[in-house]
DSSP file (Angstrom, degrees, kcal/mol; ACC not computed):
  #  RESIDUE AA STRUCTURE BP1 BP2  ACC     N-H-->O    O-->H-N    N-H-->O    O-->H-N    TCO  KAPPA ALPHA  PHI   PSI    X-CA   Y-CA   Z-CA
    1    1 A M              0   0    0      0, 0.0     2,-0.2     0, 0.0     0, 0.0   0.000 360.0 360.0 360.0 129.1  140.2   93.2  108.5
    2    2 A C        -     0   0    0      1,-0.0     2,-0.7     3,-0.0     3,-0.1  -0.533 360.0-147.9 -84.1 145.3  137.0   93.0  106.6
    3    3 A N     >  +     0   0    0     -2,-0.2     4,-1.6     1,-0.2     3,-0.2  -0.819  22.1 172.8-110.5  89.0  134.4   90.4  107.2
    4    4 A T  H  > S+     0   0    0     -2,-0.7     4,-2.8     1,-0.2     5,-0.2   0.808  74.3  60.3 -71.1 -30.0  132.9   89.9  103.7
    5    5 A D  H  > S+     0   0    0      2,-0.2     4,-2.3     1,-0.2    -1,-0.2   0.920 107.0  46.4 -62.5 -42.7  130.7   86.9  104.8
    6    6 A N  H  > S+     0   0    0      2,-0.2     4,-2.5     1,-0.2    -2,-0.2   0.903 113.4  48.7 -65.8 -41.9  128.9   89.1  107.3
    7    7 A T  H  X S+     0   0    0     -4,-1.6     4,-2.6     2,-0.2    -2,-0.2   0.913 111.7  49.4 -64.3 -43.0  128.4   91.9  104.7
    8    8 A T  H  X S+     0   0    0     -4,-2.8     4,-2.5     2,-0.2    -2,-0.2   0.905 111.7  49.0 -62.6 -42.0  127.1   89.4  102.1
    9    9 A T  H  X S+     0   0    0     -4,-2.3     4,-2.5     2,-0.2    -2,-0.2   0.916 112.2  47.9 -63.9 -43.9  124.7   88.0  104.7
   10   10 A Q  H  X S+     0   0    0     -4,-2.5     4,-2.6     2,-0.2    -2,-0.2   0.906 112.7  48.9 -63.9 -41.4  123.4   91.4  105.7
   11   11 A T  H  X S+     0   0    0     -4,-2.6     4,-2.6     2,-0.2    -2,-0.2   0.910 112.1  48.4 -64.5 -42.6  123.0   92.5  102.0
   12   12 A S  H  X S+     0   0    0     -4,-2.5     4,-2.4     2,-0.2    -2,-0.2   0.908 112.5  48.5 -64.0 -42.4  121.2   89.3  101.2
   13   13 A T  H  X S+     0   0    0     -4,-2.5     4,-2.2     2,-0.2    -2,-0.2   0.918 112.5  48.3 -63.8 -43.7  118.9   89.7  104.2
   14   14 A L  H  X S+     0   0    0     -4,-2.6     4,-2.4     2,-0.2    -2,-0.2   0.902 110.6  51.5 -63.9 -41.3  118.2   93.4  103.3
   15   15 A S  H  X S+     0   0    0     -4,-2.6     4,-2.5     1,-0.2    -2,-0.2   0.911 109.1  50.7 -61.6 -42.5  117.5   92.3   99.7
   16   16 A D  H  X S+     0   0    0     -4,-2.4     4,-2.5     1,-0.2    -1,-0.2   0.897 110.0  50.1 -61.8 -40.4  115.0   89.7  101.0
   17   17 A E  H  X S+     0   0    0     -4,-2.2     4,-2.5     2,-0.2    -2,-0.2   0.904 110.2  50.2 -64.2 -41.2  113.3   92.4  103.1
   18   18 A I  H  X S+     0   0    0     -4,-2.4     4,-2.5     2,-0.2    -2,-0.2   0.925 111.5  48.1 -62.6 -44.8  113.1   94.7  100.1
   19   19 A I  H  X S+     0   0    0     -4,-2.5     4,-2.4     2,-0.2    -2,-0.2   0.916 111.2  50.4 -63.4 -43.3  111.5   92.0   98.0
   20   20 A N  H  X S+     0   0    0     -4,-2.5     4,-2.0     2,-0.2    -1,-0.2   0.911 111.1  48.8 -61.8 -42.3  109.0   91.1  100.7
   21   21 A L  H  X S+     0   0    0     -4,-2.5     4,-2.2     2,-0.2    -2,-0.2   0.913 110.1  51.8 -62.7 -42.1  108.0   94.7  101.1
   22   22 A A  H  X S+     0   0    0     -4,-2.5     4,-1.8     1,-0.2    -2,-0.2   0.914 109.9  48.7 -61.0 -42.4  107.6   95.0   97.3
   23   23 A H  H  < S+     0   0    0     -4,-2.4    -1,-0.2     1,-0.2    -2,-0.2   0.857 108.3  54.7 -66.8 -34.5  105.4   91.9   97.3
   24   24 A E  H  < S+     0   0    0     -4,-2.0    -1,-0.2     1,-0.2    -2,-0.2   0.905 107.8  49.3 -62.8 -41.3  103.3   93.4  100.1
   25   25 A F  H  < S-     0   0    0     -4,-2.2    -2,-0.2     1,-0.1    -1,-0.2   0.864  94.5-178.9 -66.3 -34.5  102.7   96.6   98.1
   26   26 A G     X  +     0   0    0     -4,-1.8     4,-0.6     4,-0.2     3,-0.1  -0.278  20.8 128.3  70.0-155.6  101.7   94.4   95.2
   27   27 A G  H  > S-     0   0    0      3,-0.2     4,-1.9     1,-0.2     5,-0.2  -0.121  78.2 -60.0  87.2 169.8  100.7   95.9   91.9
   28   28 A D  H  4 S+     0   0    0      1,-0.2     4,-0.4     2,-0.2    -1,-0.2   0.881 134.3  36.8 -57.0 -44.4  102.0   95.1   88.4
   29   29 A C  H  4 S+     0   0    0      1,-0.2     3,-0.3    -3,-0.1    -1,-0.2   0.828 118.5  47.2 -80.3 -31.9  105.6   96.0   89.0
   30   30 A F  H >< S+     0   0    0     -4,-0.6     3,-1.0     1,-0.2    -4,-0.2   0.708  93.8  71.0 -90.9 -19.9  106.0   94.7   92.6
   31   31 A N  T 3< S+     0   0    0     -4,-1.9    -1,-0.2     1,-0.2    -2,-0.1   0.818 110.8  34.3 -65.0 -28.5  104.3   91.3   92.4
   32   32 A T  T 3  S+     0   0    0     -4,-0.4    -1,-0.2    -3,-0.3    -2,-0.2   0.195  84.2 142.4-110.6  14.9  107.3   90.0   90.4
   33   33 A F    <   +     0   0    0     -3,-1.0     2,-0.2   -14,-0.1   -10,-0.1  -0.325  26.7 168.4 -60.0 135.0  110.0   92.1   92.1
   34   34 A S     >  -     0   0    0    -12,-0.0     4,-1.6     1,-0.0     3,-0.3  -0.784  52.5 -85.8-141.2 179.9  113.2   90.0   92.4
   35   35 A H  H  > S+     0   0    0      1,-0.2     4,-2.5    -2,-0.2     5,-0.2   0.848 124.0  59.6 -60.0 -35.1  116.9   90.2   93.2
   36   36 A D  H  > S+     0   0    0      1,-0.2     4,-2.3     2,-0.2    -1,-0.2   0.890 103.0  51.8 -61.6 -38.4  117.6   91.0   89.6
   37   37 A D  H  > S+     0   0    0     -3,-0.3     4,-2.3     2,-0.2    -1,-0.2   0.895 109.2  49.9 -64.8 -39.6  115.4   94.1   89.9
   38   38 A I  H  X S+     0   0    0     -4,-1.6     4,-2.1     2,-0.2    -2,-0.2   0.928 110.1  50.5 -64.0 -44.8  117.4   95.2   93.0
   39   39 A D  H  X S+     0   0    0     -4,-2.5     4,-1.0     1,-0.2    -2,-0.2   0.905 110.7  49.8 -59.3 -41.5  120.7   94.7   91.1
   40   40 A E  H  X S+     0   0    0     -4,-2.3     4,-0.7     1,-0.2     3,-0.4   0.900 110.6  49.7 -64.5 -40.8  119.4   96.8   88.2
   41   41 A L  H >< S+     0   0    0     -4,-2.3     3,-0.6     1,-0.2    -1,-0.2   0.851 104.6  59.2 -66.5 -33.7  118.3   99.5   90.6
   42   42 A L  H 3< S+     0   0    0     -4,-2.1    -1,-0.2     1,-0.2    -2,-0.2   0.776 103.9  50.0 -69.4 -25.7  121.7   99.6   92.3
   43   43 A V  H 3< S+     0   0    0     -4,-1.0    -1,-0.2    -3,-0.4    -2,-0.2   0.644  97.3  87.2 -87.2 -13.6  123.5  100.4   89.1
   44   44 A D  S << S-     0   0    0     -4,-0.7     3,-0.1    -3,-0.6    -3,-0.0  -0.279  97.0 -77.0 -74.8 168.4  121.2  103.3   88.3
   45   45 A D        -     0   0    0      1,-0.1    -1,-0.2    -2,-0.0    -2,-0.1  -0.325  57.8 -95.9 -63.0 148.3  121.8  106.8   89.6
   46   46 A A        -     0   0    0      1,-0.1     2,-0.2    -3,-0.1    -1,-0.1  -0.356  41.1-111.5 -65.6 145.7  120.9  107.4   93.2
   47   47 A L        -     0   0    0     -3,-0.1    -1,-0.1     1,-0.1     2,-0.1  -0.535  27.5-125.7 -77.1 143.7  117.4  108.8   93.9
   48   48 A S     >  -     0   0    0     -2,-0.2     4,-2.3     1,-0.1     5,-0.2  -0.380  29.4-103.5 -78.1 166.9  117.2  112.3   95.2
   49   49 A D  H  > S+     0   0    0      1,-0.2     4,-2.5     2,-0.2     5,-0.2   0.901 124.8  52.3 -57.5 -40.9  115.3  113.1   98.4
   50   50 A N  H  > S+     0   0    0      2,-0.2     4,-2.6     1,-0.2    -1,-0.2   0.884 107.2  51.9 -64.5 -38.5  112.4  114.4   96.2
   51   51 A D  H  > S+     0   0    0      2,-0.2     4,-2.6     1,-0.2    -1,-0.2   0.924 111.0  47.8 -61.6 -44.4  112.3  111.3   94.1
   52   52 A I  H  X S+     0   0    0     -4,-2.3     4,-2.6     2,-0.2    -2,-0.2   0.914 112.1  48.9 -64.1 -43.6  112.1  109.1   97.2
   53   53 A I  H  X S+     0   0    0     -4,-2.5     4,-2.7     2,-0.2    -2,-0.2   0.932 112.0  49.2 -62.0 -45.7  109.3  111.3   98.7
   54   54 A D  H  X S+     0   0    0     -4,-2.6     4,-2.6     1,-0.2    -2,-0.2   0.920 112.6  47.3 -60.7 -44.4  107.4  111.2   95.4
   55   55 A L  H  X S+     0   0    0     -4,-2.6     4,-2.6     2,-0.2     5,-0.2   0.911 112.2  50.1 -63.5 -42.2  107.7  107.4   95.2
   56   56 A T  H  X S+     0   0    0     -4,-2.6     4,-2.5     1,-0.2    -2,-0.2   0.921 112.3  47.3 -62.0 -44.4  106.7  107.0   98.8
   57   57 A L  H  X S+     0   0    0     -4,-2.7     4,-2.9     2,-0.2     5,-0.2   0.920 111.5  50.5 -64.2 -43.6  103.6  109.2   98.3
   58   58 A D  H  X S+     0   0    0     -4,-2.6     4,-2.5     1,-0.2    -2,-0.2   0.930 113.6  44.9 -60.1 -46.0  102.7  107.3   95.1
   59   59 A L  H  X S+     0   0    0     -4,-2.6     4,-2.4     2,-0.2    -1,-0.2   0.894 114.0  49.5 -65.5 -39.9  102.9  104.0   96.9
   60   60 A T  H  X S+     0   0    0     -4,-2.5     4,-2.5    -5,-0.2    -2,-0.2   0.919 111.9  47.7 -66.8 -43.6  101.0  105.2   99.9
   61   61 A V  H  X S+     0   0    0     -4,-2.9     4,-2.4     2,-0.2    -2,-0.2   0.938 113.2  48.5 -62.5 -46.4   98.2  106.7   97.8
   62   62 A D  H  X S+     0   0    0     -4,-2.5     4,-2.4    -5,-0.2    -2,-0.2   0.902 113.1  47.9 -59.7 -41.7   97.9  103.5   95.8
   63   63 A R  H  X S+     0   0    0     -4,-2.4     4,-2.7     2,-0.2    -1,-0.2   0.889 110.3  51.0 -69.3 -39.3   97.9  101.4   98.9
   64   64 A V  H  X S+     0   0    0     -4,-2.5     4,-1.5     2,-0.2    -2,-0.2   0.927 112.7  46.6 -62.8 -44.4   95.2  103.6  100.6
   65   65 A V  H  < S+     0   0    0     -4,-2.4    -2,-0.2     1,-0.2    -1,-0.2   0.918 113.7  48.3 -63.7 -43.3   93.0  103.3   97.5
   66   66 A R  H >< S+     0   0    0     -4,-2.4     3,-1.5     1,-0.2    -2,-0.2   0.890 109.8  51.8 -65.7 -39.5   93.5   99.5   97.3
   67   67 A L  H 3< S+     0   0    0     -4,-2.7     3,-0.5     1,-0.3    -1,-0.2   0.810 108.9  51.1 -67.1 -28.7   92.8   99.0  101.0
   68   68 A K  T >< S+     0   0    0     -4,-1.5     3,-2.4     1,-0.2    -1,-0.3   0.307  77.1 114.3 -87.4  10.0   89.6  101.0  100.6
   69   69 A G  T <   +     0   0    0     -3,-1.5    -1,-0.2     1,-0.3    -2,-0.1   0.705  66.9  61.2 -56.8 -24.0   88.6   98.8   97.7
   70   70 A D  T 3  S+     0   0    0     -3,-0.5    -1,-0.3    -4,-0.1    -2,-0.1   0.659  95.5  77.9 -77.6 -15.0   85.6   97.3   99.5
   71   71 A N  S <  S-     0   0    0     -3,-2.4     5,-0.0     1,-0.2    -3,-0.0  -0.276  96.9 -74.3 -87.8 176.4   84.0  100.7   99.8
   72   72 A D     >  -     0   0    0      1,-0.1     4,-1.5    -2,-0.1     3,-0.4  -0.177  46.0-103.4 -70.1 166.6   82.2  102.7   97.1
   73   73 A E  H  > S+     0   0    0      1,-0.2     4,-1.6     2,-0.2     5,-0.1   0.835 116.4  60.3 -59.9 -37.2   83.9  104.4   94.2
   74   74 A E  H  4 S+     0   0    0      1,-0.2    -1,-0.2     2,-0.2     4,-0.2   0.906 106.6  46.0 -60.6 -42.1   83.6  107.9   95.7
   75   75 A E  H >4 S+     0   0    0     -3,-0.4     3,-1.0     1,-0.2    -1,-0.2   0.855 108.6  56.7 -70.6 -33.8   85.6  106.9   98.8
   76   76 A K  H 3< S+     0   0    0     -4,-1.5    -1,-0.2     1,-0.2    -2,-0.2   0.844 108.3  46.9 -65.5 -33.0   88.3  105.2   96.7
   77   77 A S  T 3< S+     0   0    0     -4,-1.6    -1,-0.2    -3,-0.1    -2,-0.2   0.366  77.9 126.7 -94.4   7.2   89.0  108.3   94.7
   78   78 A T    <   -     0   0    0     -3,-1.0     3,-0.1    -4,-0.2     2,-0.1  -0.496  58.4-132.4 -65.4 121.6   89.1  110.7   97.6
   79   79 A P        -     0   0    0      0, 0.0     2,-0.2     0, 0.0    -1,-0.1  -0.350  21.9 -99.4 -74.9 156.9   92.5  112.5   97.2
   80   80 A L        -     0   0    0      1,-0.1     2,-0.1    -2,-0.1   -19,-0.0  -0.518  41.9-117.6 -70.5 140.8   94.9  113.0  100.1
   81   81 A T     >  -     0   0    0     -2,-0.2     4,-2.5     1,-0.1     5,-0.2  -0.338  23.8-108.1 -75.2 162.6   94.6  116.4  101.7
   82   82 A G  H  > S+     0   0    0      1,-0.2     4,-2.5     2,-0.2     5,-0.1   0.881 120.0  51.9 -58.2 -40.3   97.6  118.8  101.7
   83   83 A K  H  > S+     0   0    0      2,-0.2     4,-2.2     1,-0.2    -1,-0.2   0.889 110.0  48.7 -66.5 -38.1   98.2  118.3  105.4
   84   84 A L  H  > S+     0   0    0      2,-0.2     4,-2.4     1,-0.2    -2,-0.2   0.915 111.9  48.6 -68.1 -41.8   98.2  114.5  105.0
   85   85 A I  H  X S+     0   0    0     -4,-2.5     4,-2.3     2,-0.2    -2,-0.2   0.916 110.5  51.9 -61.8 -42.4  100.6  114.7  102.1
   86   86 A Q  H  X S+     0   0    0     -4,-2.5     4,-2.0    -5,-0.2    -2,-0.2   0.904 109.6  49.9 -60.8 -41.5  102.8  117.0  104.2
   87   87 A G  H  X S+     0   0    0     -4,-2.2     4,-2.2     2,-0.2    -1,-0.2   0.896 109.6  50.5 -64.3 -40.8  102.8  114.5  107.0
   88   88 A L  H  X S+     0   0    0     -4,-2.4     4,-2.2     2,-0.2    -1,-0.2   0.870 108.7  52.5 -65.5 -36.3  103.7  111.7  104.7
   89   89 A Q  H  X S+     0   0    0     -4,-2.3     4,-2.3     2,-0.2    -1,-0.2   0.899 108.6  50.3 -64.8 -39.8  106.6  113.8  103.4
   90   90 A L  H  X S+     0   0    0     -4,-2.0     4,-2.6     2,-0.2    -2,-0.2   0.905 109.3  51.5 -63.9 -40.7  107.8  114.3  106.9
   91   91 A C  H  X S+     0   0    0     -4,-2.2     4,-2.7     1,-0.2    -2,-0.2   0.913 110.0  49.5 -61.0 -42.1  107.6  110.6  107.6
   92   92 A S  H  X S+     0   0    0     -4,-2.2     4,-2.6     2,-0.2    -2,-0.2   0.906 110.9  48.7 -64.5 -41.8  109.7  110.0  104.5
   93   93 A K  H  X S+     0   0    0     -4,-2.3     4,-2.5     2,-0.2    -2,-0.2   0.907 111.8  50.0 -64.1 -41.3  112.3  112.5  105.6
   94   94 A L  H  X S+     0   0    0     -4,-2.6     4,-2.1     2,-0.2     5,-0.2   0.931 111.3  48.8 -61.8 -46.2  112.5  111.0  109.0
   95   95 A E  H  X S+     0   0    0     -4,-2.7     4,-2.4     1,-0.2    -2,-0.2   0.938 112.6  47.5 -59.0 -48.7  112.9  107.5  107.5
   96   96 A N  H  X S+     0   0    0     -4,-2.6     4,-2.2     1,-0.2     5,-0.3   0.889 107.9  56.6 -61.6 -40.1  115.7  108.7  105.2
   97   97 A H  H  X S+     0   0    0     -4,-2.5     4,-2.5     1,-0.2     5,-0.2   0.935 112.4  40.4 -57.5 -47.9  117.4  110.6  108.1
   98   98 A F  H  X S+     0   0    0     -4,-2.1     4,-2.2     1,-0.2    -1,-0.2   0.871 112.9  53.8 -73.3 -35.7  117.7  107.4  110.1
   99   99 A L  H  < S+     0   0    0     -4,-2.4    -1,-0.2    -5,-0.2    -2,-0.2   0.874 118.0  37.3 -64.2 -35.1  118.6  105.1  107.2
  100  100 A I  H  < S+     0   0    0     -4,-2.2    -2,-0.2    -5,-0.2    -1,-0.2   0.871 128.0  30.6 -82.2 -38.9  121.4  107.4  106.3
  101  101 A N  H  < S+     0   0    0     -4,-2.5    -3,-0.2    -5,-0.3    -2,-0.2   0.651  89.1  96.5-103.4 -17.5  122.7  108.5  109.7
  102  102 A D     <  -     0   0    0     -4,-2.2     6,-0.1    -5,-0.2    -4,-0.0  -0.642  56.0-157.5 -79.2 120.2  122.0  105.6  112.1
  103  103 A P  S    S+     0   0    0      0, 0.0     2,-1.0     0, 0.0    -1,-0.2   0.701  81.2  76.7 -69.3 -16.9  125.2  103.5  112.4
  104  104 A N     >  -     0   0    0      1,-0.2     4,-2.2     2,-0.1     3,-0.2  -0.793  63.8-174.4 -95.7  96.7  123.1  100.5  113.6
  105  105 A S  H  > S+     0   0    0     -2,-1.0     4,-2.5     1,-0.2     5,-0.2   0.816  81.7  57.0 -64.4 -31.4  121.6   99.3  110.3
  106  106 A E  H  > S+     0   0    0      2,-0.2     4,-2.2     1,-0.2    -1,-0.2   0.926 109.1  45.4 -64.8 -43.6  119.4   96.8  112.0
  107  107 A R  H  > S+     0   0    0     -3,-0.2     4,-2.4     2,-0.2    -2,-0.2   0.903 112.8  50.8 -65.8 -41.1  117.8   99.5  114.2
  108  108 A A  H  X S+     0   0    0     -4,-2.2     4,-2.2     1,-0.2    -2,-0.2   0.900 110.8  48.9 -63.7 -40.7  117.3  101.7  111.1
  109  109 A S  H  X S+     0   0    0     -4,-2.5     4,-2.5     2,-0.2    -1,-0.2   0.886 110.0  51.7 -65.7 -38.6  115.6   98.9  109.2
  110  110 A K  H  X S+     0   0    0     -4,-2.2     4,-2.8     2,-0.2     5,-0.2   0.920 109.5  49.6 -64.2 -42.9  113.4   98.2  112.1
  111  111 A L  H  X S+     0   0    0     -4,-2.4     4,-2.7     1,-0.2    -2,-0.2   0.918 110.4  51.5 -59.8 -43.0  112.4  101.9  112.3
  112  112 A Q  H  X S+     0   0    0     -4,-2.2     4,-2.1     2,-0.2    -2,-0.2   0.930 111.4  46.3 -60.8 -46.3  111.7  101.8  108.5
  113  113 A R  H  X S+     0   0    0     -4,-2.5     4,-2.2     1,-0.2    -2,-0.2   0.934 114.3  47.5 -61.8 -46.5  109.4   98.7  108.9
  114  114 A E  H  X S+     0   0    0     -4,-2.8     4,-2.5     1,-0.2    -1,-0.2   0.884 110.7  51.8 -64.0 -38.5  107.6  100.1  111.8
  115  115 A L  H  X S+     0   0    0     -4,-2.7     4,-2.3    -5,-0.2    -1,-0.2   0.898 109.2  50.0 -65.0 -40.2  107.1  103.5  110.0
  116  116 A H  H  X S+     0   0    0     -4,-2.1     4,-0.9     2,-0.2    -2,-0.2   0.884 111.7  48.4 -66.3 -37.7  105.7  101.7  107.0
  117  117 A V  H  < S+     0   0    0     -4,-2.2     3,-0.4     1,-0.2    -2,-0.2   0.918 111.6  51.0 -64.8 -42.5  103.3   99.7  109.2
  118  118 A W  H  < S+     0   0    0     -4,-2.5    -2,-0.2     1,-0.2    -1,-0.2   0.897 113.1  42.7 -64.5 -42.2  102.2  102.9  111.0
  119  119 A I  H  <        0   0    0     -4,-2.3    -1,-0.2     1,-0.2    -2,-0.2   0.590 360.0 360.0 -84.3  -8.3  101.5  104.9  107.8
  120  120 A S     <        0   0    0     -4,-0.9    -1,-0.2    -3,-0.4    -2,-0.2   0.490 360.0 360.0 -85.5 360.0   99.7  102.0  106.0
């Protein structure tokens, strides 16, 4: 017997977490991110692992540059080294592995949040 109320609550909670993360990242697209945006993304084709890694790297680079905004221009434009990019790709793969394979979605979400805190 399915418990649709529990599933709806979990989906709503997850959507709220996604929106909060988007607002934390900020930027033109993420400041106004809403439930409608999530619904639109859900009907699109699924992202490949490479798409997810690229998006994660883009967001991480943007966030690193924004966090260094108080420093001079030279430091803001310093590119990530190959080893750092490789490490971020490994973090993304680790995150995806647990999100896909961990039967405990709460634990997987917690790992995802902690990983994002750690790499920021």
